[in-house]
N, C-alpha and C positions, 0 to 999 in steps of 0.2 A: 333255244333261249336259256333253258335251264342249265345246259352244259357250259355256256358262256358265263353265267353267274357263278358256277362252281369254280371256273378258272379264275375268274376275278378274285373270289374269296382266297383261293390259294396263293394268289399273288400278294394280295394286300394284307391278309391277316398276320402272317409272319412278321412283317415289317412293323405292324402296329405293336406286336408282342415285344419286338427288339426295342421299339421306341420307349414302350413302357419300362422296360428293364433298364435302359440307359437313363431314363428320367429319375427313376428310383435311385440308381446308382449315384447319379449326380447330387441329388437331395441328401442321400445318406453321407456323401463325403462332406457337404456343408454342415450337417448336424453333428457329425462326429469327425472333426478334422484331425484328431490325434490317434485315430484307429485306421489301420490299413485295410481298405476294401478289397477283397479277392474277387468276388463275383456276385451277380444278382440273377436269379433265375425263377421262372414261374413254377410252382409245384402243382401236381394233380389234385391237391386237396384244398377244399374251402376257398379257392382263388387266391391263396396266399403266395407271396413271393419269399423265396429263401434268399437271405442276405448273409453272405459269408465274409467274415472279417478274418484277420490272421490268427485270431485266438477264440473265436466264438460264432456260432450260427444263431441268427435271430430270423423272425418272420415279421412280415408286414402286409397290409392290404394294399390294393392298387392306388388308393388315395393317400396312402401313408397317414391314415388316421390313427392307427394304433400300431405298437410294436410289441411283438410277442417274444418272450425269452424263456424257453422251456422245452420239454420232450414232447413230440408228437408221437403218439402210439396208435397203430392200427389196431382197432378193437376186433377185427375178425382174426387176425393172426397173433395178436399181442406183441407184434414186433415193434420195438422202439426205433422208429425211422430216423429221429434226430441222432441217435448214438450210432446208428449205422453210417449215417453220412459223416459223422465226426471221425470214425475210424477210417473212413474212405479219405477225407480231406486231411486229417491230422493223424497219420500213423503212429506218430511218436510225440505225445504232447510234452514229455520231459526233455526230449532232445532239442526241442525248439526254444528252451528257456536259456537265458544267459547263465550258464552254469558257473561261470567264473565269479558270480556274486555269492555263491554259496559255500558252506563247509561240506566236504565230501566224506561220508563215513561208509566204509565198505565192509559188508558181512559176507563171509565165505568168498565164493567166486565173484560176487557182485553183478551177476548177469541180469538180475530183475532190477527195476528202477522204481524209486519213490522220491517225491519231492514234499518238503514239509516247511510250512511257513510258521515259525516259532518265536517265542518271546522268552528271555532269560528270567523273567519274573512271573511267569505264567504257570500256575499250579498244575493245570491239565497238560501243559507241554511237558512238564517233569514226569508226569504219570506216564504220557506216551513215550517219553524217552527211555523209562524203565521197560516198557513193553517191547521196544525196538532192540533191546540188548540181545534178545535171543532170536532175532530175525535170521532166516537162512538166505544164503546167497542173494543178497540185495545191496545195492548201492543207494544209500540215502543222502539226498542233497538237501542240506539244511539252510534255509534262507532266513536269516535273522531279522525279524520284523518287530522292533521295540515299540510297541504301542501303549503299554501299561505305564502308570506313573513310576518314574525312576529307572525305567528300562533302558532308556537311551543312553545315559551315563554308563551303566553296567556293560551294555553291549559293546560300547566303544572300547572299554577297559579289556573286555574279552577279546575283542578283534585285534587289539594291539599287543597281545602277548606273543612271545616267540612260537609257541605251540597252539594255535588257536583251537584245534579240535580237542587236544587234551584238556585244555583250560575250560572249554565248553562242556565237556563230559564231566569233569571233576565237579563243575558247579551244578549241573542239571541232575546228576546222579547221586553226588554225594554232599551236596550243599557247600562246597568249598568256594570261598570268595576269591576272585582272581587277583593276583598281585598287579599293581600298577606297573604297566609296561612303558615302552617308549611312545613318544607321540607318533602316530602314523595316519595315512590317509583313510579316513572314514566316510568318504563320499559313497561308499557301498550302500549305506542304509537308505540314503535318499533315492537311490536306484532300485532298491528292493521295494520301497514304498511305492514308486511309480509302477513297478511290475505288479505288486498286489492290486493296485487300483486298476490296472487293466484287466486282471483276471477276476475282478469283483471280489476280492478277498478283503474282509474287513475284521477277522477275528483270528485268535490264535488258540490251540493250533488248528491250521487247515492243511489237509493233506491233498496233494494232486497226484493221481495215478497215471500210468502211462497211456491210458485210453482217453485221458482228458477229464475223468470224473473228479469232482471236488467234493471232499468230505470235511465237514466241520467237526471239531472235537476229537477226542481220543477213541482208540479202538482196542480191545483186548487182543493179545498176540494171534490167537486163532482166526479171528475175524481179519486182522491185519494180513496175515499170511494168505488167507483165502482171496481177499480182494485184490492184493497184488498179483497172485497168480492169474485171476480172471482177467486183469487188465492188460496182461501179456498176450492173450490170445488174439 
């Protein structure tokens, strides 16, 4: 009799688990219709379910009472389980971005990658720009995200100059105001704003490293170099 019960459990429990995962997936799609759901799976910790979107991992309980966003760390090994999964699922966070929306600044051989959400009127962004001057072997993708007062008009003027990157660097590094260029397509800023919203970025500067790590604010050159290198591993 005991053997029969075990067989029945083996037959029915996996189906129940799959049903729960499917139910959670369906509910997530309804709650977050503008996010692409990749997978739902039960984790071995706290009865939580891992919910993978195309740009973020979150967790929920079986009743979907709560949604958890953050890193889960194994206290025995001090391993960041969420970061490990992100590296597995999102091997290159920057490669998945719509890079055509950015200005591309190449330092040295440009092998390493960094994305920066920046505002032309942001003082900390200008400070970060000065730190990035001496970066080694890094391609920096600058996503202009004008959220401060007066930044929208300035950003559009910069974008419509013949040499966008030079106009940007002249403004950010040397305080030179860009000359009014021709009228051009500036729909890029609405697209960058949508991207920032998807990535939960609401401040400038915000740095996105290739391992998916987000860092608000500026960093001194040595820390910037260290974190870029660490994100490449």
